[in-house]
N, C-alpha and C positions, 0 to 999 in steps of 0.2 A: 494872401491867397483867399479866393472866394469859392464858396460851395453853392451850387444851384439847389434851391428848395422850393416848396410850394408857395412860400411866402415871398420868394424873390431871392436876391443875392444876400448871402450871410457872410459877413466879414469875420474871418477866423485868424486874423493876424495876431490878435492878443490872446488866443486860446492856447492851451497846452494840455498834454495827456499826462495823467498820474498813473504809474505802474506800481502795484503793490500786491502782496499775497494775502495778507489779512489786514483789516482795519485795526488800529491800535486797541480799540475797546474790546475786540473779539479775539485777539490773539491768544490769551490764556485758555478760553473755552474751546477754541478750535484746536489748539495743541493737545488738550486733554482728550477731546473727541477723536482726533487722529491717532493718538497713542492707543486708546482703547480699541479702535477698529483694527489696528495693526496686531495688537495682542490677540484679539479674537481670530484673526486670520491665521496667525501662527498656531493657535490651539487647534483650529480646524484641520490644518495640514498635518499636525502631529497626530491628532486622533485618527484621521484617515489612514495614515501610515501604520499606526498600531493595529487598527482593526483589520486592515488589509493583510498585514503580516500574520495576524492570528488566524485569519481564514486560510491563508496559504499553508500555514503550519499544520492545520488539521488535515489537509490533503496530503502533505508530504509525510505525515506520520504513518500513512498506509503504504509507503513505498520502501523497498529494500535499497539501502544506499551502498553497503559494503558486505562482504562475506568473509568468514574465517573458516578454513577447512578444519574439520574434526577428524583427527587420525583414528580415534577409538571407534568411530562409526564408518570408517572407510576401509576398503580392501581392494588391492590390486595384485597383478602377477608379481612375484611368484606365489603369493597367497600364504605361504608357510615359511617358518624360520628354519634354522639348522636342526632343530629337534623335531622337524616334521609336524609342527603344531602352529596354529595361528594364535597370536597373543590376544586378539580382541574379538575373534569370531569362533563359533562352533559350527560344525556341519555333521550331518548324520543321515540315517536311512540308507538309501541307495546312492547317495551323493559321493563323488570322488573328485580329486583334484588333478588336473593336468597343469603342472606349474608353468608351462610355456603358453597355455592357451586359455583355459577356462576352469570354472567349477561346474561340473556336469551334475545336475540334480537328478535327472532321469536319463537312462539310456533309451534308445528306440525299441523298447520291449514292453509287453503288457505288464500291468500290475506293478509298476515302479512308483516309488515315493521317496523324495529327498528334500532336505531342508538346510538352510544357512541362516544363523541367527547371531546378532551382536551379543556380546557378553555384558556390555555396559549399557545402561539406559541412556536415552537421548535427553539430556537435561536442558538443552537450548529451547527457549520458548518460541523462537522464530527460526525457521531453518529451510534449507533446500537440499533435497536428496535426488541424485541422478544415478539411475541404474542402467548400465549397459548389459544387454542380454541378447540371447539368440535362440530362436525356436526353428528347428529344422527337422526334416524327415523325408522319407521316400513318398513319391506320388502314386505308388502302386497299392497303397492301402489307406484306410481312413485314419485320420490323425486327431490327436487330442491328448489329454483333456485341457491342459493349460497350466499356468503358474499364477502365483499371487505374491504381492508385496504387502507386508504387514507393518502396522504401527500400533502395537497392543501392549496391555499391561503385563501379560504373561508371555513366555517364550518357550520354544522348542518342545511343543506338545503336538505330536503327530495326530492326524485326524482325517476326516473324509472331505474337507473343504480345501481342495487343491493342495492336499498334504498337511493341513493343519486342522486344529480342533474346530468344531461347530460351537455356536453360542459363545463366541469370543467377545472380549471387551476392548474396543478400540476401532481402528480403521483397517479395512481390507480393500485392496485394489486388485481386481481379478483380471488377468489376461486370458480370456476364455477363447479357445480355438475350436470347440465342438458344441454344436447346438443339441440340447437334450429334447427340445420340442420345437414346434414351428413358431416363427416370429416374422414380423414385417420388416425386420432389419437383418443385416448380414453378419457374418463372422469372418475372421476373428474380431473380438470385441473387448473393450476396456470398460470395466464397471466398478463403481465404488459402493461400499456398504459400511455403515457405522453400526458396530455391534454393541449391545448393551449388556452382554453377559447372559441374556435369557432368550433372545430371538434367534431362531435357526435360519440358516441360509436356504433360500428357496431354490434348491438344486434341481428340482423337476422342471422349473421354468427358467433356469439360468439366471436366477437372481432378480427377476422382474419385481417381486414383492419387496425387495430390499434396495432397489435402485435409487441412489442419491444423485448420481451423475454418470453418464456413459457416452461412449462414442465408438464408431466402427473404425478400425485401423488395421490395415493388412500388414502386420509386422512379421508374418511367418514367411520364411524362405525368401528373403529380400537380398539384393546385392548391396544394400546400404547398411551401415551400422545402425542397429535398432537400440533406442534408448527410451526411457520414461523418466520424466522430471516432475518432482513434487515440490511446490513452493507453498509454505505455510506461514501465516502471520497469526499469532494467537488471538482467538476469539473474533477474527476479522474475515479471513478467507483462506481457502485451500485451492490452489490452481494446479492442474495436471496437463502436461503437454507430452506429445509423442513424437519421436524422431524416427521416420522410416521411409520417407519418400525420396529425399535427396540430401546431399551433404549440407549440414548447417541449416536445414529446413525443418523447423519445429512446427508441428500442427497442434492447434488448441484442441484439447479433448473436452474438458469441462472445468467449470469454476464454481465452487461452493462458497457462499458468504455466510457469515455469522456462525461458523463451525468452530467447535472446541474439541480438541483431542485430549486424551488422558495425559496427565502430567508424567513426564519421564517415561515415555514408551520405549519398548525394544523394537529394533528393526529386524524384520525377518523376510526371507524369500523362500518360497516353497514351490514344489511342482508335483504333479501326479499323473499317472497314466492308468487307464483301465483296459478295456478290450481294444480301444484305439490308443495309439501311442505316437510319441515324438521325442526328439532330444530337446531338453530344456537346459540351457547353459547360462551361467552368470559370468560375465566378463569382468565387470568391476562395479563397485559401489562407492560413490563419492558423496560425502555429506558436509555441508557448510552450515555454520551458525550465521544467521542473517542479522545484520546490524541495521536498524532503521535510521532514518535521516536525522531526527532531532535527538538532542542529548537526553531529554527526559524519557523518550521512548527507549533509547539505548539503555539507560539505567534500569528501566522496567524489564527489559528483555533479559537482564542478568539477575533479576530477582530482588532488586533493591538498590539503595544508594548509601554511601557512607560506610564507616567501619562496622557499624552495628548490623548492616544488612537490612535495615528497615526501609520500607518503601512508602511513598506518599499515597494518600487517598486519591483515587482517580479523579474525583470531582473537585479537589481542593484548588488546583491551579486554575481551572476553568472558572470556578466561582469567584476567585480573586480577580481574574481578568474582567469578568462582567461588572463587578463593582467598580473597578478602575475606570472602565469605559463610561459607566453611568455618571461617575463624579465629573469626568471631563465634559460630558454632554451638558450637565447642569451648569458648569462653569462657563462653557461657551455660550449658553443661552443667556446667562447673566451679563456677559460681556456685550452681547448684541443689544440687549435692552438698555444698558448704560450708554452705549454709543448712540442709540436712537434718541435717548433722552437729551443728551448733550447737543445733538444736531438740532432737535426741535427747539431747545432753548435758544441756541444761537440764531436760528431762523426768526424766532419771534422778536428777539432783541434787535435784529437787523431791520425788521419791518417797522418797529417802533421808532428807530432812529432815521428811517428813510434812506437807508443805504441801498444804492442802486446796483451793486455788484452781486456776485454769488456769495452765499453764506459760507462757502468753503474756500473763499478767495478767488482771485482771477484778475482779469483786466478791467480796470475802472476808468471812466472818462468823466472829467469835470471841466466845465467851461468856466474860465475865470474872466471872461470879458465883462467889462464894466460898461453899461449903457448910459 
């Protein structure tokens, strides 16, 4: 067989092709270099997976995965037992119970005040509370004043703030139906206040000076079941939604971040009327302990781990994870350096021996024609 070239015809009948992966002299070095590169690749993939999983876990830690209903902080019809008492709740003031319908905190009459309080504190660190309520009244007169949902250190103390005491310590969520002054927003209105035990509620301006979060929600005299839902993750967020527009249509009211409630608060619901009045009814209260997604956060939500009840330091696990990642990064960097060194040595050795193929192997051609 002949091949046309610039010099003329070249006879290739005595030529042959040699196929090989490594030249014999470079096989050990190339094998070591290939092994180091593979090891570095595996380390990189593993490290990426570990860091990605750690980042995802930090996000998941802030979500509620499962819930467990708490009977001691929940109440439903018929509300009372055979002894005409509720085992887990107290009620008083002008409140009375209709076992088939509701707990009425105030009648549609002036100067009424009623309350409903849990007997046991809420020990869950993360929780969801859903209150079904009803505010109704005639349209022939002015209506008010409203009701409040409490998460406070003290319980069952009547006072001027929607039927409970002023200068409270904890969280108050007010469902205000009457404006005491002029505002650029409308009523009814939902407003949150965090009490420190010393600050008074700004009653003259409907809580403007105490407002942590608020929204306008027309929950009075609706044809839809009215509910308010509180979701709380300790030291992270408190989210409030209202159900009043349509069935299974929850409206975002407000969300507070970085908030911390008192440990083991009591749940309370109170209402009050003055010269203006309405009926304020509690239909049900349902409380769930919220279990977060990861096992570590779940253990923290129950106050510790192990038989002794001791909990880890919050920064211990994250600090260990950062040192673990740093170690793998250094190891990966060393592997890349070693691989580059072996490759460079192999290339230089190949150049000295006049090898015409690739330093990492490939197809070589050698003419064995004898002239």
